[in-house]
N, C-alpha and C positions, 0 to 999 in steps of 0.2 A: 641502563634500563633498571627500573625498580622491580624487584621480585615480589610477586604476590604470594602470600602464605597459604591461601586457599583460592580455589577457582571462584570467579565472579558468579554470583547467583542473584537473580532478580525475581521478585514476587509477581511482577506483572510486566507486560510490554511497556506500559506507561512509565514505570519505575526505571526500566532499562533505558528508555528514551531520555528521561530526565538526567540519568547518570552520564550517558555519553554526550549529551549536550554541553555538559560542564567539564567532563574529564578530558585529559590529554591522552589520546590513544597510544602515544609513544611510551607512556608510562606502563602500559600493559601488553603491548605487542612489539616483538622484535621483528622489524620489517625485513631483516636479512634472512630470517628463517621462516617467515610467513609464507603460506601457500594459498592459492586460490581455493575457496570453499564452494562447493556445490550443494544446494539444498533441494533435491528433487521432490521431497514430500512436504515442502513448506506450503502452508495454506494461507491464502491472503486474509488479512484482517478486514473482513467486510461482514455486513449484516443484511440478511434478507428482510425486506419490509413489504407489507401489502400496500399496493398503490392502485387506486381505482381511477381509471381513465375512460373517457368516452370511447366507444368502439371505433368511431370515425377517426379520432386522434391517434389511437393505437395503430390503426390501419395505415394512416399517413406516415407515422413513425417507422413502421416496418418497411414500407415501400422506399422511403428515403434511405434507410439503413441498407437495404438490398442494393440500391443504386450506388451507394458509397462502398459496398463490399465489406461491411462490418456487421456484427450482430446488433440487433435493435437495442438490447440492454446496454451495450457499450456506447451506442449513439446517445441513448437517454442520459447516461452518466456524463458524457461530454457536454450535453446541452445544460444539464444541471450545474456543472462546474462553471460554464460560461455565464450562466444566469446569475450565479452567486457572485462572480467577479464583477459583474456590471452593477450590482446593487450599491 
């Protein structure tokens, strides 16, 4: 295993993603001594946006989400993902 002279530091999440997309993690992590990490205070990288929907559409979305047993915003995200995939 290669030894790092200093800890890895990244200026942004994007830079870290680009680094690990190319790097071999075995050069930086000794799997024999690695432990499972928990990150209870990790915040998801999402951004709130204002979105105007007709009241009737929002009502239908909320009813459908309730029937599925999930929050309506989660259902909306799933529908957006499916819509983008079908384009």
